[in-house]
N, C-alpha and C positions, 0 to 999 in steps of 0.2 A: 491483486492486479496492478497495484501501484508500482511495484518493482518491475515486472515485465514490461509494462507500457511506458514507464519512465525511461527504462533502458532502450526501448524501441525508439523513442524520440532521439536519443543519442545515436543509436545505430543508423538511423536514416538521415542523420546529419553527417555521417561518415565514420563513426566509431567502429572499430573492429571488435566485436563482442564475442566472448566465449561464455556460454552458459554451463554452469556446473550442475550436474544431475546426480541423484543418489543411485546406488546399485539397483538395476532393474529399470532405470530411466524415470522420467517425471511421470507420476501417476495421472496427471491431468492431460496427458497427450490425447486421451480418448475424447476429450471435449472439443467440439468444433472451434470454439473461440480460441483455444490454445494456439492454433496455427496462425491466428491473427496477432495475438499478443506477443508471440515469441518468434516472429519472423525476423529476417535480416541478422541472423547470428549463427555461430557454430555452437556445438555442444560437446561436452566430454562427461563421462561417467566416472565419479570418484567416490570412494568411501571415506568421508572425512573423519570417521570414528577410528580409522586404522592409521598407523604411523605412515605407511607407504602412501596412502591417499592424501594425507596432510602434506607430506613432503612434495608430492607432485603439485598440489594446490599452491604451495609457497613458491615453487619454481615458476608457476604461471604469474604469481604476484610480482616476481622479480622483473618481468618485462611489461607489467601493466601500469597504466596511469591511474585507473580507478577500480575500486572494488565496491560492488553494491550487494548488500545482504538484507533480506527481509525475514529472517528467522524470528521466533518468539524471543522476548528478552532473556538474556543469560545463555542462549544456545552457543553463540560464538565464544563466550568465555569458557564454557565447559569443553569446547573443542580445542581450546588453546589457540584460537584464531581471532581473538578480540582486537580492537583497535590498538590497545596497549601492546599486545603481543606482536602484531604485524608491523606496526609503525617503528618499532625498535630495529627491525631488519630492513624496512623500506621506508625511510623518512619522507620520501617524495610522493608516496602513494596517497591518493585521495580515497578515504574510506567512508562509504555512505551507508547509513542504517535507516530503515523505514519500518518501525514497529507500529503497533496500533495507537499508542499514546506517547506523548513526548516526555523527556526527562523532567522530573518535578511534578508530573501529574500524579494524582493519588492512585491511578491504575497503571502507572508506568511499568511496574514489574509483572503485570498480567498479560497473558496472551489475549488476542482479540482478532476479530475479523470485521468485514465491512458492516454487517448488519448490527453487531453489538455497538460499534461506534456510532452508527446512525441513531440507535436508540438512546445511548447514554449522552450524546451531545444535544439531543432534542430535535434532530432533523426530522424524525418520523412524526413528531408532534406538530411540526411546522407545516407538514404536507397535508393539505385538505384532500378529502377523498370521498368514498362512497358511504362512509359512516363516521360518527364522531370517534375521536381517539387517534392514536398513532397509526400511520400508514406506512407500509413497507415500500420504500422507493423502488421504482422499476429499473433503475440503473444504479451501479455502485458509485454513488456521488462522492463519498470520501476518497475512494481510490482514484477516481477520475480527476480529482483536483490535486491529490498528493503526487501523482505522476509528474505533473508540471513543476511542483516544488522540488521534486527529486532532480529533474533535469536542470532547473535553474540553479539549484544549490551546487551541483557537481560542476557545472560550467563556471560558476563564480569562484569555486575553490581552485579550479585549474588556472584561471586568470591570476589568482592570488599566488599560486605556486610559481608561475612564470616570473613574478616580481620578487619573491622571497626565497624560492628554492625549496620550500617546505610544503608537504601535504597537510591535511587536517581531517578531522572527523566531522563529516556533514551529517546532520540528523534532522529528519522531518518525520511526519507520522500521518496516519489516517485522520486523526483528530484535528491536526493542523490543516488537513485538506478540507474538513468541514468549515473551519474558521475562514478559509479563503473565500467561501461563498458569501460571507457577511459583507463583502464589498458590493454585492448586488443591491438593487433597489427592492426593498421589501414592501408589501402592502397588506392591509387588513383584508383577508379573503372574504369576510362576511359582507363587506361593503364594496367589493370589487365588481367591475362591469361583467357583462355576460361572457365576453370573450375569454376572460380569465377562467371562469368556471368551465367553459368548453374545453380549455386546455387541461384543466385538472381532472376532467371526466375520464382521462386515461386510466384512472384507478378503478373504473367501473365498466364492465363487471370485474370482480376481483381477480387478480392474476394468481399465479401458482403459489406465491408466498402470502397473499393477503389472508386467506383463511387460517393460516398458522399463527396468527396473533390472537391472543385470548385475553379478555378483560377479567381481572380478578378483584377480590375485595379491596376496599380502600383506594380505588382508583388506580391500582397497579396493573401493568400489562406484562405478559410473558410471550416470548416467541419460541415456538417449537418447530424448527425446520424439518423435522422428520415426520411430521404428521402426514 
């Protein structure tokens, strides 16, 4: 969601956005929230694994200011559309990537989604709820912070380009979205006032994802979203 919502912020500031979808269209179109996240843009279907599709994509890049991609690490390289590939042809293009983890992180080369970043960053353990142990957050907190980092990074790069004439590779991640929340005021929930616990009671009764977290030996937890 960080990609679609981050681009939505730009679109509703006035950007003309073209969403590239795979053959058959975006499989998430059947989800009601899709129509919120992906409003205020046009779309085109391209097969980026085919030469013709990549050529049309590059023609779109020729007239674009910004390219945003949220593929798993290495996907754009395999398609021949990495920042290195594209920037050689379009040096003024701002290229933005939003993977799960940032460059230099030990999981930087791994795919990931909101729930795994919640777990590995400790967010689920910080969330008090209906039982001890990690709690699945009721909203996609990493994505909802990373979308603002995406928009801010792209706008900063565009300002820099106006001064220098050069685009650059803007990189943020869902994990950095988690870190954005550390600017908030934290409190020890065991000593918090009643109002705090009333707010946290939203995790009880457990929502659709809560029963899919299982405690294992050694204090480890697993998340099985298909339960």
